[in-house]
N, CA and C atoms as a LAMMPS dump frame, in Angstrom:
ITEM: TIMESTEP
0
ITEM: NUMBER OF ATOMS
291
ITEM: BOX BOUNDS ff ff ff
-5.0000000000000000e+02 5.0000000000000000e+02
-5.0000000000000000e+02 5.0000000000000000e+02
-5.0000000000000000e+02 5.0000000000000000e+02
ITEM: ATOMS id mol type element x y z
1 1 1 N -243.7 288.546 400.69
2 1 2 C -242.541 287.753 401.048
3 1 3 C -242.767 287.009 402.367
4 2 1 N -243.601 287.555 403.233
5 2 2 C -243.819 286.929 404.537
6 2 3 C -244.634 285.651 404.43
7 3 1 N -245.565 285.586 403.48
8 3 2 C -246.416 284.41 403.307
9 3 3 C -246.281 283.897 401.868
10 4 1 N -245.198 283.202 401.557
11 4 2 C -244.989 282.768 400.174
12 4 3 C -245.92 281.637 399.726
13 5 1 N -246.566 280.959 400.675
14 5 2 C -247.469 279.869 400.306
15 5 3 C -248.797 280.034 401.033
16 6 1 N -249.8 279.357 400.533
17 6 2 C -251.107 279.351 401.192
18 6 3 C -250.964 278.792 402.6
19 7 1 N -250.151 277.767 402.758
20 7 2 C -249.947 277.161 404.077
21 7 3 C -249.342 278.164 405.062
22 8 1 N -248.378 278.956 404.611
23 8 2 C -247.785 279.973 405.49
24 8 3 C -248.831 280.986 405.944
25 9 1 N -249.657 281.429 405.03
26 9 2 C -250.697 282.396 405.371
27 9 3 C -251.729 281.771 406.299
28 10 1 N -252.155 280.555 405.996
29 10 2 C -253.176 279.884 406.799
30 10 3 C -252.713 279.661 408.233
31 11 1 N -251.437 279.387 408.43
32 11 2 C -250.938 279.092 409.77
33 11 3 C -250.559 280.339 410.564
34 12 1 N -250.578 281.499 409.929
35 12 2 C -250.274 282.746 410.633
36 12 3 C -251.433 283.112 411.554
37 13 1 N -251.147 283.91 412.564
38 13 2 C -252.211 284.391 413.442
39 13 3 C -252.949 285.54 412.759
40 14 1 N -254.179 285.744 413.179
41 14 2 C -254.96 286.862 412.66
42 14 3 C -254.253 288.18 412.937
43 15 1 N -253.656 288.287 414.115
44 15 2 C -252.946 289.515 414.483
45 15 3 C -251.778 289.776 413.536
46 16 1 N -251.047 288.733 413.166
47 16 2 C -249.908 288.907 412.26
48 16 3 C -250.37 289.361 410.88
49 17 1 N -251.446 288.764 410.39
50 17 2 C -251.986 289.154 409.087
51 17 3 C -252.432 290.613 409.132
52 18 1 N -253.157 290.988 410.185
53 18 2 C -253.621 292.373 410.315
54 18 3 C -252.464 293.353 410.445
55 19 1 N -251.423 292.966 411.158
56 19 2 C -250.258 293.833 411.317
57 19 3 C -249.607 294.123 409.965
58 20 1 N -249.452 293.094 409.152
59 20 2 C -248.845 293.291 407.834
60 20 3 C -249.772 294.032 406.877
61 21 1 N -251.065 293.953 407.13
62 21 2 C -252.058 294.623 406.298
63 21 3 C -252.215 296.088 406.706
64 22 1 N -251.709 296.454 407.879
65 22 2 C -251.953 297.794 408.422
66 22 3 C -251.517 298.876 407.436
67 23 1 N -252.326 299.901 407.373
68 23 2 C -252.074 301.006 406.461
69 23 3 C -252.768 300.854 405.121
70 24 1 N -253.232 299.657 404.815
71 24 2 C -253.901 299.428 403.532
72 24 3 C -255.408 299.658 403.625
73 25 1 N -255.943 299.608 404.836
74 25 2 C -257.378 299.734 405.014
75 25 3 C -258.093 298.451 404.649
76 26 1 N -259.402 298.47 404.677
77 26 2 C -260.225 297.309 404.328
78 26 3 C -259.779 296.059 405.075
79 27 1 N -259.771 296.127 406.398
80 27 2 C -259.302 294.994 407.195
81 27 3 C -260.17 293.76 407.032
82 28 1 N -261.407 293.951 406.596
83 28 2 C -262.262 292.794 406.329
84 28 3 C -261.667 291.944 405.204
85 29 1 N -260.984 292.583 404.264
86 29 2 C -260.333 291.823 403.177
87 29 3 C -259.194 290.97 403.713
88 30 1 N -258.446 291.506 404.654
89 30 2 C -257.358 290.726 405.264
90 30 3 C -257.935 289.521 405.989
91 31 1 N -259.04 289.733 406.672
92 31 2 C -259.695 288.638 407.397
93 31 3 C -260.164 287.558 406.428
94 32 1 N -260.802 287.969 405.338
95 32 2 C -261.281 286.994 404.349
96 32 3 C -260.122 286.282 403.653
97 33 1 N -259.046 287.006 403.385
98 33 2 C -257.86 286.384 402.777
99 33 3 C -257.316 285.294 403.688
100 34 1 N -257.241 285.594 404.971
101 34 2 C -256.752 284.632 405.953
102 34 3 C -257.697 283.437 406.053
103 35 1 N -258.998 283.7 406.148
104 35 2 C -259.989 282.624 406.2
105 35 3 C -259.955 281.775 404.93
106 36 1 N -259.788 282.43 403.789
107 36 2 C -259.708 281.696 402.525
108 36 3 C -258.509 280.775 402.477
109 37 1 N -257.375 281.244 402.964
110 37 2 C -256.169 280.405 402.989
111 37 3 C -256.378 279.206 403.908
112 38 1 N -257.029 279.418 405.038
113 38 2 C -257.304 278.313 405.957
114 38 3 C -258.256 277.308 405.32
115 39 1 N -259.24 277.791 404.602
116 39 2 C -260.195 276.928 403.898
117 39 3 C -259.469 276.083 402.846
118 40 1 N -258.632 276.724 402.04
119 40 2 C -257.909 276.01 400.975
120 40 3 C -256.971 274.97 401.579
121 41 1 N -256.323 275.303 402.661
122 41 2 C -255.432 274.346 403.316
123 41 3 C -256.222 273.156 403.857
124 42 1 N -257.337 273.419 404.52
125 42 2 C -258.127 272.349 405.128
126 42 3 C -258.849 271.476 404.105
127 43 1 N -259.361 272.077 403.043
128 43 2 C -260.201 271.325 402.11
129 43 3 C -259.514 270.917 400.811
130 44 1 N -258.4 271.575 400.498
131 44 2 C -257.733 271.282 399.227
132 44 3 C -256.235 271.013 399.404
133 45 1 N -255.813 270.773 400.634
134 45 2 C -254.412 270.467 400.892
135 45 3 C -253.465 271.602 400.544
136 46 1 N -253.969 272.828 400.559
137 46 2 C -253.125 273.975 400.266
138 46 3 C -252.974 274.28 398.784
139 47 1 N -253.694 273.54 397.947
140 47 2 C -253.632 273.747 396.497
141 47 3 C -254.899 274.47 396.06
142 48 1 N -254.729 275.606 395.43
143 48 2 C -255.868 276.395 394.977
144 48 3 C -256.618 275.628 393.892
145 49 1 N -257.939 275.444 394.05
146 49 2 C -258.695 274.739 393.011
147 49 3 C -258.771 275.576 391.735
148 50 1 N -259.019 274.924 390.615
149 50 2 C -259.027 275.631 389.334
150 50 3 C -260.422 275.96 388.818
151 51 1 N -261.444 275.283 389.297
152 51 2 C -262.779 275.531 388.749
153 51 3 C -263.436 276.731 389.421
154 52 1 N -264.251 277.418 388.66
155 52 2 C -264.975 278.579 389.17
156 52 3 C -265.849 278.164 390.35
157 53 1 N -266.513 277.03 390.237
158 53 2 C -267.414 276.569 391.285
159 53 3 C -266.672 276.341 392.598
160 54 1 N -265.542 275.649 392.54
161 54 2 C -264.763 275.381 393.751
162 54 3 C -264.164 276.662 394.316
163 55 1 N -263.728 277.553 393.457
164 55 2 C -263.157 278.823 393.92
165 55 3 C -264.2 279.671 394.637
166 56 1 N -265.443 279.641 394.176
167 56 2 C -266.498 280.443 394.794
168 56 3 C -266.869 279.947 396.186
169 57 1 N -266.506 278.733 396.532
170 57 2 C -266.773 278.226 397.887
171 57 3 C -265.762 278.753 398.899
172 58 1 N -264.666 279.329 398.427
173 58 2 C -263.635 279.859 399.318
174 58 3 C -264.12 281.191 399.886
175 59 1 N -264.05 281.369 401.215
176 59 2 C -264.47 282.637 401.801
177 59 3 C -263.751 283.829 401.158
178 60 1 N -264.54 284.824 400.784
179 60 2 C -263.971 286.04 400.208
180 60 3 C -263.833 286.038 398.702
181 61 1 N -264.139 284.919 398.054
182 61 2 C -264.036 284.859 396.593
183 61 3 C -265.44 284.809 396.003
184 62 1 N -265.76 285.829 395.215
185 62 2 C -267.06 285.9 394.563
186 62 3 C -266.953 285.49 393.103
187 63 1 N -268.027 285.658 392.363
188 63 2 C -268.068 285.225 390.968
189 63 3 C -266.988 285.859 390.088
190 64 1 N -266.791 287.172 390.199
191 64 2 C -265.808 287.835 389.34
192 64 3 C -264.391 287.357 389.649
193 65 1 N -264.04 287.32 390.922
194 65 2 C -262.692 286.9 391.313
195 65 3 C -262.458 285.435 390.957
196 66 1 N -263.456 284.598 391.17
197 66 2 C -263.325 283.182 390.819
198 66 3 C -263.09 283.019 389.317
199 67 1 N -263.829 283.753 388.52
200 67 2 C -263.635 283.688 387.069
201 67 3 C -262.27 284.187 386.645
202 68 1 N -261.825 285.263 387.283
203 68 2 C -260.505 285.811 386.948
204 68 3 C -259.395 284.828 387.306
205 69 1 N -259.461 284.244 388.492
206 69 2 C -258.432 283.271 388.907
207 69 3 C -258.45 282.069 387.98
208 70 1 N -259.644 281.538 387.726
209 70 2 C -259.759 280.349 386.892
210 70 3 C -259.225 280.578 385.485
211 71 1 N -259.557 281.728 384.906
212 71 2 C -259.123 281.989 383.529
213 71 3 C -257.66 282.392 383.439
214 72 1 N -257.208 283.254 384.334
215 72 2 C -255.833 283.758 384.242
216 72 3 C -254.82 282.747 384.764
217 73 1 N -255.091 282.169 385.935
218 73 2 C -254.117 281.258 386.54
219 73 3 C -254.157 279.854 385.959
220 74 1 N -255.341 279.423 385.508
221 74 2 C -255.478 278.042 385.078
222 74 3 C -255.884 277.882 383.614
223 75 1 N -256.056 278.991 382.894
224 75 2 C -256.392 278.919 381.47
225 75 3 C -257.77 278.358 381.194
226 76 1 N -258.665 278.397 382.182
227 76 2 C -260.016 277.882 382.002
228 76 3 C -260.893 278.954 381.356
229 77 1 N -261.804 278.562 380.489
230 77 2 C -262.73 279.56 379.948
231 77 3 C -263.727 279.965 381.037
232 78 1 N -263.759 281.236 381.359
233 78 2 C -264.669 281.719 382.401
234 78 3 C -265.106 283.139 382.062
235 79 1 N -266.375 283.381 382.234
236 79 2 C -266.907 284.726 381.97
237 79 3 C -266.558 285.652 383.119
238 80 1 N -266.132 286.856 382.799
239 80 2 C -265.828 287.867 383.805
240 80 3 C -266.776 289.034 383.582
241 81 1 N -267.735 289.17 384.46
242 81 2 C -268.692 290.259 384.341
243 81 3 C -268.685 291.013 385.661
244 82 1 N -268.143 292.23 385.636
245 82 2 C -268.125 293.019 386.866
246 82 3 C -269.406 293.833 386.978
247 83 1 N -269.541 294.543 388.07
248 83 2 C -270.759 295.302 388.334
249 83 3 C -271.08 296.333 387.275
250 84 1 N -270.059 296.983 386.715
251 84 2 C -270.307 298.011 385.695
252 84 3 C -270.867 297.396 384.413
253 85 1 N -270.315 296.271 383.999
254 85 2 C -270.811 295.595 382.793
255 85 3 C -272.241 295.122 383.027
256 86 1 N -272.503 294.562 384.189
257 86 2 C -273.853 294.092 384.501
258 86 3 C -274.854 295.246 384.476
259 87 1 N -274.463 296.406 385.019
260 87 2 C -275.362 297.569 385.019
261 87 3 C -275.673 298.034 383.601
262 88 1 N -274.659 298.093 382.745
263 88 2 C -274.867 298.538 381.366
264 88 3 C -275.822 297.594 380.65
265 89 1 N -275.559 296.285 380.755
266 89 2 C -276.433 295.324 380.077
267 89 3 C -277.834 295.333 380.668
268 90 1 N -277.946 295.517 381.973
269 90 2 C -279.28 295.534 382.575
270 90 3 C -280.083 296.726 382.071
271 91 1 N -279.418 297.841 381.861
272 91 2 C -280.135 299.023 381.347
273 91 3 C -280.453 298.88 379.865
274 92 1 N -279.496 298.34 379.104
275 92 2 C -279.73 298.169 377.672
276 92 3 C -280.819 297.155 377.377
277 93 1 N -280.852 296.111 378.17
278 93 2 C -281.792 295.003 377.898
279 93 3 C -282.938 294.927 378.88
280 94 1 N -283.046 295.903 379.772
281 94 2 C -284.101 295.921 380.786
282 94 3 C -284.114 294.622 381.586
283 95 1 N -282.933 294.222 382.054
284 95 2 C -282.776 293.002 382.854
285 95 3 C -282.473 293.408 384.288
286 96 1 N -283.101 292.733 385.229
287 96 2 C -282.791 292.949 386.646
288 96 3 C -281.865 291.849 387.135
289 97 1 N -280.727 292.257 387.725
290 97 2 C -279.792 291.268 388.284
291 97 3 C -280.011 291.151 389.759
């Protein structure tokens, strides 16, 4: 409720973001979330891009998260392969990732 838009989050101070994140742990995630919001505001006018490629350029967003956002939020076809799936296939097919 405190940051209803990307712009609200991007313009908040790091201290405010960390304060609201307190008790959740993983403060590096709060930092990346804040940096990502600032990136989206500066480079995309506060509008989250829909392509996997553009999403992966946002700090804190990797391949799995980019695919999930693109497919769920924007209806784009995107492969979602998490670490467990990659490990199973690498063992079954003798592939190194």
